[in-house]
C-alpha positions in Angstrom: -4.9 -8.5 46.5 -4.8 -5.5 44.2 -4.8 -6.5 40.5 -5.0 -4.7 37.2 -6.5 -6.6 34.3 -5.6 -6.0 30.7 -7.7 -6.0 27.6 -7.5 -8.8 25.1 -4.5 -8.3 22.8 -3.5 -9.9 19.5 -0.6 -12.3 20.2 2.1 -10.5 18.1 5.6 -9.1 18.6 4.2 -5.6 18.4 1.6 -6.2 21.1 4.2 -7.8 23.4 6.7 -4.9 22.9 4.1 -2.1 23.1 1.5 -3.2 25.6 3.0 -5.8 28.0 4.2 -4.2 31.3 7.3 -5.2 33.3 5.4 -6.1 36.5 4.5 -9.2 38.4 1.8 -10.8 36.4 -0.3 -13.8 35.4 -0.7 -14.1 31.7 -3.2 -16.0 29.6 -2.6 -17.4 26.1 -5.8 -17.8 24.3 -7.2 -19.3 21.1 -10.1 -18.4 18.8 -13.7 -19.2 19.6 -14.8 -22.8 19.8 -18.0 -24.6 20.9 -17.1 -24.1 24.6 -15.6 -20.6 24.8 -15.4 -17.3 23.0 -11.6 -17.0 23.7 -10.5 -20.4 25.2 -7.5 -20.3 27.6 -4.7 -22.6 26.4 -2.0 -21.6 28.8 -1.8 -19.6 32.1 1.7 -18.5 33.1 3.3 -16.3 35.7 6.2 -13.8 35.4 8.2 -11.9 38.0 8.8 -8.2 37.6 10.8 -7.5 34.5 10.4 -10.9 32.9 7.0 -10.9 31.2 8.0 -9.4 27.9 11.1 -11.7 27.6 9.0 -14.8 28.4 6.2 -13.9 25.9 8.7 -13.0 23.1 10.6 -16.2 23.7 7.3 -18.2 23.4 6.3 -16.2 20.4 9.6 -16.8 18.5 9.6 -20.6 19.4 6.1 -20.7 17.8 5.3 -24.1 19.5 1.7 -23.1 20.0 0.3 -22.4 16.6 -3.3 -22.1 17.9 -2.5 -19.1 20.2 -4.2 -15.9 18.9 -4.7 -13.6 21.9 -3.0 -12.7 25.1 -4.1 -10.9 28.2 -2.7 -10.5 31.7 -3.4 -9.6 35.3 -0.9 -7.4 37.0 -0.2 -8.4 40.7 1.3 -6.6 43.6 4.1 -9.1 44.1 5.2 -12.6 43.0 3.5 -14.4 45.9 0.1 -13.0 44.8 0.9 -13.9 41.2 1.8 -17.5 42.1 -1.4 -17.9 44.1 -3.5 -16.5 41.3 -1.8 -18.7 38.7 -2.4 -21.8 40.8 -6.1 -20.9 41.3 -6.7 -20.0 37.6 -5.0 -23.2 36.3 -7.1 -25.3 38.7 -10.3 -23.4 37.6 -9.7 -23.3 33.8 -7.6 -26.5 33.2 -5.8 -25.1 30.1 -4.6 -27.7 27.7 -1.0 -26.7 27.7 -0.5 -26.4 31.5 0.7 -29.2 33.7 -1.8 -29.2 36.5 -1.0 -28.3 40.1 -1.5 -31.1 42.6 
């Protein structure tokens, strides 16, 4: 699996529009430091090619998750790789906003 990891970005409209690629990816929505983690992961999602910006902008405008401060992502070669990575990462990190995979 060939992946490209992003740097941590501020969760903002400008970051989404300027730095988010249109590739297959797993994305991480993160909060600010707490007693357990420097940048705790609150949600791990997956997007197919061409959908990542739309998904993140939609979530940003809904503003349901007021504690999200940062985003980052991992680009994947195809959707199958992204789906497998998302499942692995959700099981590993157990983010508070994900419904866990069985």
